[in-house]
C-alpha positions in Angstrom: 215.1 291.6 369.5 218.5 291.4 371.3 217.9 294.3 372.9 214.7 292.8 374.7 216.9 290.0 375.3 219.4 291.8 377.3 217.3 294.0 379.0 214.6 291.2 379.6 212.0 292.4 378.3 210.1 289.6 376.5 208.0 287.1 378.8 209.8 283.9 376.6 213.2 284.7 375.8 214.0 281.0 373.7 210.0 280.9 372.6 210.0 284.2 371.1 213.3 284.2 369.4 212.9 280.4 367.6 209.3 281.9 366.8 210.2 284.8 365.4 214.0 283.1 363.2 211.1 281.2 362.4 208.9 282.9 360.5 211.5 285.2 359.3 213.4 282.2 357.4 210.2 281.2 355.8 209.4 284.8 355.2 212.7 285.4 353.1 212.5 282.0 351.4 209.6 282.4 349.9 210.8 286.3 348.6 213.3 283.9 347.2 211.0 281.6 345.3 209.0 284.9 344.4 212.1 286.1 342.3 211.9 284.6 339.5 207.8 285.0 338.9 208.6 288.6 339.4 211.3 289.1 337.9 209.4 287.1 334.9 205.7 288.7 335.0 207.5 292.9 334.9 209.8 292.4 333.2 212.4 293.7 335.8 215.5 291.9 335.9 217.7 293.5 337.7 215.9 291.9 340.6 217.4 288.2 340.0 221.0 289.8 341.6 218.3 290.0 344.9 217.9 285.9 345.2 221.3 284.7 346.4 221.6 287.2 349.0 217.6 286.5 349.7 218.2 282.9 350.2 221.4 283.6 352.1 219.4 286.2 354.7 216.7 282.9 355.0 219.2 280.5 355.2 220.9 282.5 358.5 217.5 283.4 360.3 217.2 279.3 359.3 220.9 278.2 360.9 220.3 280.7 364.1 216.2 279.2 364.4 218.0 275.6 364.2 220.9 276.8 366.5 218.2 278.0 369.2 216.3 275.1 369.6 219.4 272.8 369.7 221.3 275.1 372.5 218.6 277.4 374.2 215.4 274.8 374.1 216.8 271.6 374.4 220.7 272.5 375.9 221.9 269.8 373.1 220.7 267.0 375.7 220.3 264.7 372.3 217.9 262.0 373.8 215.3 264.8 374.0 216.5 265.8 370.3 216.4 262.7 368.8 212.8 261.9 370.5 211.8 265.3 369.0 212.9 264.2 365.5 211.4 260.0 365.8 208.2 261.8 367.2 207.0 265.0 366.0 206.6 265.1 362.4 206.8 269.7 362.3 210.5 268.7 363.4 211.2 266.0 361.2 209.8 268.4 358.6 211.6 271.6 360.0 215.2 269.4 360.5 214.4 268.1 356.7 214.2 271.2 355.4 217.4 272.5 357.8 219.2 269.5 355.3 217.8 269.8 352.2 218.7 273.9 352.8 222.4 273.8 353.6 223.9 272.3 350.4 222.6 274.6 349.4 223.9 277.8 351.6 227.3 276.1 350.8 227.3 276.0 347.0 225.9 279.6 346.6 229.2 281.2 345.6 230.6 282.1 342.2 233.0 280.1 343.3 231.1 277.0 343.9 228.8 277.7 341.2 231.7 277.1 338.5 233.1 274.1 340.4 229.7 271.8 340.1 229.3 273.6 336.7 226.2 275.1 335.7 224.2 272.1 335.1 224.7 270.0 338.2 224.5 273.8 340.6 221.3 274.5 338.9 219.9 270.4 339.8 221.5 270.7 343.3 219.7 274.4 344.0 216.5 272.2 342.6 216.3 271.4 346.3 215.2 274.6 347.8 211.5 273.5 346.3 210.5 270.3 348.8 212.7 272.0 351.6 210.4 275.4 351.0 207.6 272.8 351.4 208.8 270.9 354.3 209.4 274.5 355.9 205.9 275.0 355.2 204.5 272.2 356.6 207.1 272.1 359.2 205.1 275.3 360.6 201.8 274.3 359.9 202.0 271.3 361.9 203.4 273.6 364.7 200.9 275.9 365.4 198.6 274.6 367.5 195.1 276.7 367.3 194.7 279.0 364.7 196.1 278.1 361.8 195.5 281.9 359.6 199.1 282.2 359.3 200.8 279.0 358.3 197.8 278.5 355.9 198.8 282.1 354.3 202.2 280.9 353.9 200.9 277.7 352.5 199.3 279.0 350.3 201.8 281.4 348.7 204.5 279.3 348.6 201.6 276.7 346.6 201.0 280.1 344.5 204.6 279.7 343.5 205.1 276.3 343.1 202.7 276.5 340.1 204.0 279.2 338.8 206.7 277.6 338.5 205.0 274.1 337.3 202.5 276.3 334.7 206.4 277.7 333.6 207.9 275.0 333.1 205.4 272.8 331.2 205.1 276.7 328.6 208.5 276.4 327.8 208.4 272.5 327.8 205.8 272.6 324.9 207.7 274.8 322.7 211.1 272.1 322.5 211.6 270.0 319.8 209.8 267.2 319.7 212.5 264.3 319.6 211.7 260.4 318.7 211.6 257.6 321.4 212.1 255.1 319.5 215.8 254.1 319.2 217.5 254.8 316.1 220.1 251.8 315.5 223.4 252.0 313.6 223.7 250.3 310.7 224.2 246.5 311.0 
């Protein structure tokens, strides 16, 4: 696509670059979310090694998508950007996705995992779920006519999140029951 831009073969280069980077970001985000179910269902656990890379690729495309919007589409004209953020729901959803994913990308190194501790790191990285919902809404709300493609992505996301909910419910069913009444010590 970069060659097409330089060669002048794109009719609306900003629009086409924005669309391509946004769609690839969403595809890679869904691929990232598909890794765990795929590993659990097939037993092919080696695929887990790809999850971080896919997530970082997704964020890279997200950053390009956001940068194209800021620099090329809006020319860093902040009053217009603020208006978009207050009046266009699809921009709000896209911005929310970006804001939720930025700390995930920033903490995806082994060093940051150790620094935060495994439990805190996992809790932080659960932000990928609301971020993915925001990404799907961004695409769905953006499209004005044929919503087939964003609806397909939303259905894939629903299936992936549904699998996770079901899997977490099944894990919770195997946990030992705890007494909900507090145990008091000797008085």
